[in-house]
N, CA, C and O atoms as a GROMACS GRO file, in nm:
protein
  332
    1MET      N    1  15.533  -3.201  -1.600
    1MET     CA    2  15.427  -3.128  -1.688
    1MET      C    3  15.304  -3.196  -1.633
    1MET      O    4  15.302  -3.310  -1.587
    2GLY      N    5  15.194  -3.108  -1.645
    2GLY     CA    6  15.058  -3.125  -1.592
    2GLY      C    7  14.979  -3.231  -1.673
    2GLY      O    8  15.018  -3.262  -1.786
    3ARG      N    9  14.866  -3.290  -1.616
    3ARG     CA   10  14.780  -3.350  -1.689
    3ARG      C   11  14.700  -3.270  -1.794
    3ARG      O   12  14.673  -3.150  -1.781
    4VAL      N   13  14.663  -3.352  -1.908
    4VAL     CA   14  14.588  -3.284  -1.995
    4VAL      C   15  14.449  -3.286  -1.961
    4VAL      O   16  14.399  -3.388  -1.914
    5ALA      N   17  14.380  -3.180  -1.981
    5ALA     CA   18  14.235  -3.186  -1.942
    5ALA      C   19  14.149  -3.263  -2.030
    5ALA      O   20  14.184  -3.287  -2.145
    6ARG      N   21  14.038  -3.302  -1.983
    6ARG     CA   22  13.940  -3.385  -2.100
    6ARG      C   23  13.885  -3.273  -2.173
    6ARG      O   24  13.872  -3.158  -2.132
    7PRO      N   25  13.852  -3.323  -2.295
    7PRO     CA   26  13.798  -3.211  -2.379
    7PRO      C   27  13.649  -3.197  -2.363
    7PRO      O   28  13.585  -3.298  -2.335
    8ILE      N   29  13.582  -3.075  -2.377
    8ILE     CA   30  13.443  -3.085  -2.378
    8ILE      C   31  13.387  -3.028  -2.520
    8ILE      O   32  13.415  -2.922  -2.575
    9ILE      N   33  13.301  -3.132  -2.562
    9ILE     CA   34  13.231  -3.125  -2.686
    9ILE      C   35  13.071  -3.096  -2.643
    9ILE      O   36  13.002  -3.169  -2.573
   10LEU      N   37  13.036  -2.983  -2.698
   10LEU     CA   38  12.906  -2.941  -2.683
   10LEU      C   39  12.810  -2.970  -2.782
   10LEU      O   40  12.844  -2.976  -2.900
   11THR      N   41  12.693  -2.990  -2.746
   11THR     CA   42  12.586  -3.012  -2.868
   11THR      C   43  12.551  -2.871  -2.885
   11THR      O   44  12.585  -2.786  -2.803
   12GLU      N   45  12.471  -2.839  -3.012
   12GLU     CA   46  12.441  -2.713  -3.042
   12GLU      C   47  12.340  -2.660  -2.939
   12GLU      O   48  12.346  -2.542  -2.908
   13GLU      N   49  12.254  -2.736  -2.888
   13GLU     CA   50  12.163  -2.710  -2.789
   13GLU      C   51  12.237  -2.672  -2.651
   13GLU      O   52  12.201  -2.575  -2.585
   14GLU      N   53  12.328  -2.746  -2.618
   14GLU     CA   54  12.404  -2.700  -2.506
   14GLU      C   55  12.478  -2.562  -2.508
   14GLU      O   56  12.472  -2.480  -2.415
   15GLN      N   57  12.557  -2.544  -2.636
   15GLN     CA   58  12.607  -2.418  -2.671
   15GLN      C   59  12.532  -2.306  -2.657
   15GLN      O   60  12.579  -2.201  -2.615
   16SER      N   61  12.386  -2.324  -2.700
   16SER     CA   62  12.300  -2.215  -2.723
   16SER      C   63  12.264  -2.198  -2.581
   16SER      O   64  12.278  -2.083  -2.539
   17SER      N   65  12.214  -2.295  -2.491
   17SER     CA   66  12.186  -2.277  -2.336
   17SER      C   67  12.311  -2.208  -2.261
   17SER      O   68  12.296  -2.108  -2.190
   18LEU      N   69  12.400  -2.252  -2.276
   18LEU     CA   70  12.515  -2.196  -2.198
   18LEU      C   71  12.522  -2.042  -2.230
   18LEU      O   72  12.520  -1.958  -2.140
   19GLU      N   73  12.531  -2.009  -2.360
   19GLU     CA   74  12.551  -1.884  -2.415
   19GLU      C   75  12.434  -1.793  -2.352
   19GLU      O   76  12.459  -1.677  -2.318
   20LEU      N   77  12.320  -1.844  -2.340
   20LEU     CA   78  12.217  -1.769  -2.284
   20LEU      C   79  12.217  -1.740  -2.142
   20LEU      O   80  12.170  -1.634  -2.099
   21LEU      N   81  12.271  -1.835  -2.063
   21LEU     CA   82  12.316  -1.808  -1.922
   21LEU      C   83  12.406  -1.716  -1.899
   21LEU      O   84  12.404  -1.652  -1.793
   22THR      N   85  12.495  -1.696  -1.991
   22THR     CA   86  12.593  -1.586  -1.970
   22THR      C   87  12.549  -1.440  -2.023
   22THR      O   88  12.615  -1.336  -2.015
   23ARG      N   89  12.439  -1.456  -2.072
   23ARG     CA   90  12.390  -1.312  -2.122
   23ARG      C   91  12.265  -1.260  -2.027
   23ARG      O   92  12.243  -1.140  -2.006
   24ARG      N   93  12.196  -1.355  -1.980
   24ARG     CA   94  12.052  -1.306  -1.922
   24ARG      C   95  12.105  -1.249  -1.780
   24ARG      O   96  12.195  -1.283  -1.704
   25VAL      N   97  12.011  -1.150  -1.779
   25VAL     CA   98  12.042  -1.062  -1.651
   25VAL      C   99  12.003  -1.111  -1.529
   25VAL      O  100  12.046  -1.065  -1.423
   26ARG      N  101  11.910  -1.216  -1.538
   26ARG     CA  102  11.842  -1.268  -1.412
   26ARG      C  103  11.920  -1.394  -1.382
   26ARG      O  104  11.887  -1.452  -1.279
   27SER      N  105  12.010  -1.443  -1.447
   27SER     CA  106  12.110  -1.550  -1.422
   27SER      C  107  12.186  -1.521  -1.288
   27SER      O  108  12.228  -1.406  -1.272
   28ALA      N  109  12.204  -1.602  -1.205
   28ALA     CA  110  12.305  -1.597  -1.101
   28ALA      C  111  12.432  -1.575  -1.147
   28ALA      O  112  12.474  -1.628  -1.250
   29ARG      N  113  12.503  -1.494  -1.073
   29ARG     CA  114  12.634  -1.461  -1.124
   29ARG      C  115  12.727  -1.566  -1.136
   29ARG      O  116  12.817  -1.576  -1.221
   30ALA      N  117  12.690  -1.668  -1.019
   30ALA     CA  118  12.786  -1.790  -1.004
   30ALA      C  119  12.753  -1.895  -1.156
   30ALA      O  120  12.836  -1.952  -1.226
   31LEU      N  121  12.629  -1.893  -1.169
   31LEU     CA  122  12.594  -1.973  -1.282
   31LEU      C  123  12.645  -1.924  -1.417
   31LEU      O  124  12.681  -1.999  -1.508
   32SER      N  125  12.645  -1.796  -1.421
   32SER     CA  126  12.709  -1.741  -1.537
   32SER      C  127  12.834  -1.765  -1.557
   32SER      O  128  12.879  -1.797  -1.666
   33LEU      N  129  12.900  -1.752  -1.453
   33LEU     CA  130  13.076  -1.776  -1.452
   33LEU      C  131  13.095  -1.936  -1.494
   33LEU      O  132  13.184  -1.979  -1.566
   34ARG      N  133  12.985  -2.017  -1.428
   34ARG     CA  134  13.029  -2.159  -1.463
   34ARG      C  135  13.004  -2.190  -1.602
   34ARG      O  136  13.061  -2.288  -1.650
   35ALA      N  137  12.918  -2.114  -1.680
   35ALA     CA  138  12.869  -2.134  -1.799
   35ALA      C  139  12.984  -2.081  -1.888
   35ALA      O  140  13.012  -2.145  -1.990
   36ARG      N  141  13.045  -1.978  -1.860
   36ARG     CA  142  13.155  -1.914  -1.936
   36ARG      C  143  13.283  -1.997  -1.926
   36ARG      O  144  13.357  -2.006  -2.024
   37ILE      N  145  13.309  -2.055  -1.814
   37ILE     CA  146  13.408  -2.157  -1.787
   37ILE      C  147  13.395  -2.268  -1.891
   37ILE      O  148  13.484  -2.287  -1.974
   38VAL      N  149  13.288  -2.336  -1.887
   38VAL     CA  150  13.248  -2.449  -1.970
   38VAL      C  151  13.267  -2.399  -2.118
   38VAL      O  152  13.334  -2.472  -2.191
   39LEU      N  153  13.218  -2.290  -2.167
   39LEU     CA  154  13.228  -2.236  -2.313
   39LEU      C  155  13.377  -2.233  -2.346
   39LEU      O  156  13.427  -2.287  -2.445
   40GLU      N  157  13.437  -2.171  -2.260
   40GLU     CA  158  13.599  -2.154  -2.280
   40GLU      C  159  13.675  -2.292  -2.284
   40GLU      O  160  13.773  -2.302  -2.358
   41CYS      N  161  13.637  -2.387  -2.214
   41CYS     CA  162  13.680  -2.513  -2.211
   41CYS      C  163  13.657  -2.586  -2.354
   41CYS      O  164  13.740  -2.649  -2.421
   42ALA      N  165  13.533  -2.563  -2.376
   42ALA     CA  166  13.467  -2.612  -2.522
   42ALA      C  167  13.549  -2.575  -2.634
   42ALA      O  168  13.562  -2.649  -2.732
   43GLN      N  169  13.609  -2.451  -2.622
   43GLN     CA  170  13.718  -2.395  -2.720
   43GLN      C  171  13.845  -2.467  -2.726
   43GLN      O  172  13.929  -2.423  -2.805
   44GLY      N  173  13.874  -2.565  -2.659
   44GLY     CA  174  13.974  -2.648  -2.645
   44GLY      C  175  14.086  -2.562  -2.557
   44GLY      O  176  14.201  -2.606  -2.551
   45ARG      N  177  14.058  -2.463  -2.502
   45ARG     CA  178  14.149  -2.412  -2.408
   45ARG      C  179  14.191  -2.500  -2.275
   45ARG      O  180  14.110  -2.578  -2.224
   46SER      N  181  14.305  -2.484  -2.228
   46SER     CA  182  14.345  -2.547  -2.087
   46SER      C  183  14.290  -2.475  -1.991
   46SER      O  184  14.252  -2.358  -2.003
   47ASN      N  185  14.282  -2.564  -1.861
   47ASN     CA  186  14.234  -2.504  -1.742
   47ASN      C  187  14.319  -2.384  -1.718
   47ASN      O  188  14.257  -2.282  -1.686
   48LEU      N  189  14.442  -2.377  -1.727
   48LEU     CA  190  14.544  -2.251  -1.722
   48LEU      C  191  14.494  -2.144  -1.795
   48LEU      O  192  14.465  -2.036  -1.743
   49GLU      N  193  14.479  -2.172  -1.932
   49GLU     CA  194  14.434  -2.055  -2.002
   49GLU      C  195  14.301  -1.998  -1.964
   49GLU      O  196  14.283  -1.876  -1.967
   50VAL      N  197  14.217  -2.075  -1.932
   50VAL     CA  198  14.071  -2.038  -1.891
   50VAL      C  199  14.088  -1.950  -1.762
   50VAL      O  200  14.037  -1.839  -1.752
   51SER      N  201  14.165  -2.007  -1.665
   51SER     CA  202  14.179  -1.949  -1.551
   51SER      C  203  14.237  -1.785  -1.572
   51SER      O  204  14.193  -1.687  -1.512
   52HIS      N  205  14.328  -1.786  -1.656
   52HIS     CA  206  14.380  -1.644  -1.678
   52HIS      C  207  14.264  -1.550  -1.738
   52HIS      O  208  14.231  -1.440  -1.695
   53LYS      N  209  14.210  -1.621  -1.850
   53LYS     CA  210  14.119  -1.526  -1.907
   53LYS      C  211  14.000  -1.460  -1.824
   53LYS      O  212  13.963  -1.344  -1.834
   54LEU      N  213  13.946  -1.565  -1.738
   54LEU     CA  214  13.844  -1.543  -1.654
   54LEU      C  215  13.855  -1.487  -1.503
   54LEU      O  216  13.770  -1.456  -1.419
   55HIS      N  217  14.008  -1.487  -1.506
   55HIS     CA  218  14.034  -1.445  -1.352
   55HIS      C  219  13.992  -1.527  -1.256
   55HIS      O  220  13.937  -1.466  -1.164
   56VAL      N  221  13.997  -1.643  -1.243
   56VAL     CA  222  13.951  -1.747  -1.144
   56VAL      C  223  14.075  -1.846  -1.134
   56VAL      O  224  14.162  -1.856  -1.220
   57PRO      N  225  14.068  -1.924  -1.007
   57PRO     CA  226  14.172  -2.005  -0.988
   57PRO      C  227  14.165  -2.134  -1.088
   57PRO      O  228  14.056  -2.175  -1.127
   58GLU      N  229  14.277  -2.192  -1.123
   58GLU     CA  230  14.295  -2.298  -1.216
   58GLU      C  231  14.202  -2.410  -1.154
   58GLU      O  232  14.129  -2.472  -1.230
   59GLN      N  233  14.201  -2.437  -1.027
   59GLN     CA  234  14.128  -2.552  -0.961
   59GLN      C  235  13.978  -2.534  -0.980
   59GLN      O  236  13.901  -2.630  -0.989
   60THR      N  237  13.937  -2.398  -0.985
   60THR     CA  238  13.790  -2.386  -1.007
   60THR      C  239  13.760  -2.423  -1.148
   60THR      O  240  13.654  -2.481  -1.170
   61VAL      N  241  13.833  -2.398  -1.236
   61VAL     CA  242  13.822  -2.430  -1.389
   61VAL      C  243  13.812  -2.567  -1.401
   61VAL      O  244  13.725  -2.609  -1.477
   62GLY      N  245  13.895  -2.659  -1.332
   62GLY     CA  246  13.898  -2.800  -1.328
   62GLY      C  247  13.805  -2.861  -1.265
   62GLY      O  248  13.767  -2.972  -1.302
   63HIS      N  249  13.743  -2.788  -1.139
   63HIS     CA  250  13.617  -2.848  -1.094
   63HIS      C  251  13.510  -2.837  -1.164
   63HIS      O  252  13.424  -2.924  -1.151
   64TRP      N  253  13.490  -2.726  -1.254
   64TRP     CA  254  13.363  -2.710  -1.315
   64TRP      C  255  13.370  -2.784  -1.456
   64TRP      O  256  13.269  -2.817  -1.519
   65ARG      N  257  13.503  -2.807  -1.498
   65ARG     CA  258  13.500  -2.890  -1.616
   65ARG      C  259  13.468  -3.049  -1.599
   65ARG      O  260  13.408  -3.122  -1.679
   66LYS      N  261  13.520  -3.078  -1.482
   66LYS     CA  262  13.488  -3.230  -1.432
   66LYS      C  263  13.340  -3.247  -1.406
   66LYS      O  264  13.283  -3.347  -1.450
   67ARG      N  265  13.268  -3.148  -1.330
   67ARG     CA  266  13.119  -3.150  -1.302
   67ARG      C  267  13.058  -3.148  -1.427
   67ARG      O  268  12.958  -3.219  -1.433
   68PHE      N  269  13.094  -3.072  -1.552
   68PHE     CA  270  13.015  -3.052  -1.639
   68PHE      C  271  13.024  -3.192  -1.725
   68PHE      O  272  12.923  -3.236  -1.780
   69LEU      N  273  13.144  -3.256  -1.735
   69LEU     CA  274  13.168  -3.381  -1.807
   69LEU      C  275  13.078  -3.510  -1.734
   69LEU      O  276  13.026  -3.602  -1.797
   70LYS      N  277  13.074  -3.494  -1.611
   70LYS     CA  278  13.008  -3.590  -1.547
   70LYS      C  279  12.830  -3.578  -1.546
   70LYS      O  280  12.754  -3.674  -1.560
   71LYS      N  281  12.795  -3.453  -1.529
   71LYS     CA  282  12.647  -3.436  -1.522
   71LYS      C  283  12.604  -3.348  -1.633
   71LYS      O  284  12.483  -3.323  -1.637
   72ARG      N  285  12.680  -3.295  -1.725
   72ARG     CA  286  12.636  -3.200  -1.818
   72ARG      C  287  12.583  -3.067  -1.759
   72ARG      O  288  12.639  -3.027  -1.657
   73ALA      N  289  12.484  -2.997  -1.808
   73ALA     CA  290  12.462  -2.869  -1.757
   73ALA      C  291  12.394  -2.886  -1.616
   73ALA      O  292  12.392  -2.792  -1.536
   74ASP      N  293  12.342  -3.002  -1.589
   74ASP     CA  294  12.288  -3.012  -1.436
   74ASP      C  295  12.390  -3.014  -1.330
   74ASP      O  296  12.355  -3.005  -1.212
   75GLY      N  297  12.514  -3.024  -1.364
   75GLY     CA  298  12.633  -3.011  -1.315
   75GLY      C  299  12.663  -2.891  -1.264
   75GLY      O  300  12.726  -2.881  -1.158
   76LEU      N  301  12.619  -2.783  -1.338
   76LEU     CA  302  12.635  -2.636  -1.311
   76LEU      C  303  12.544  -2.570  -1.196
   76LEU      O  304  12.560  -2.457  -1.151
   77LEU      N  305  12.453  -2.656  -1.161
   77LEU     CA  306  12.378  -2.611  -1.057
   77LEU      C  307  12.436  -2.645  -0.921
   77LEU      O  308  12.511  -2.739  -0.893
   78ASP      N  309  12.382  -2.540  -0.831
   78ASP     CA  310  12.430  -2.577  -0.687
   78ASP      C  311  12.350  -2.693  -0.637
   78ASP      O  312  12.228  -2.712  -0.648
   79GLU      N  313  12.462  -2.782  -0.568
   79GLU     CA  314  12.415  -2.876  -0.491
   79GLU      C  315  12.365  -2.848  -0.360
   79GLU      O  316  12.418  -2.758  -0.294
   80PRO      N  317  12.260  -2.919  -0.311
   80PRO     CA  318  12.212  -2.894  -0.170
   80PRO      C  319  12.311  -2.897  -0.077
   80PRO      O  320  12.398  -2.983  -0.090
   81ARG      N  321  12.315  -2.817   0.020
   81ARG     CA  322  12.412  -2.814   0.134
   81ARG      C  323  12.358  -2.896   0.248
   81ARG      O  324  12.240  -2.890   0.283
   82PRO      N  325  12.457  -2.979   0.310
   82PRO     CA  326  12.404  -3.056   0.420
   82PRO      C  327  12.364  -2.978   0.541
   82PRO      O  328  12.416  -2.869   0.564
   83ALA      N  329  12.273  -3.033   0.620
   83ALA     CA  330  12.195  -2.952   0.710
   83ALA      C  331  12.273  -2.944   0.840
   83ALA      O  332  12.228  -2.880   0.935
   0.00000   0.00000   0.00000
């Protein structure tokens, strides 16, 4: 049996910001997907459920869930690449 993913609880402001990122035309596609992943996780869905719904690997969902829990919305941004 797999591990239980840590739940994500969003503030109203975070919820609104993430929803806006999923709808904005100018949002980067990757950022929009990350926001959708977090929103789905916040609905209480497992990594597996979210991965099936959004057609991404389960590991991707787990990665962004962890990053969001650690750094909140700032964690969804791309980190600088090493030179």
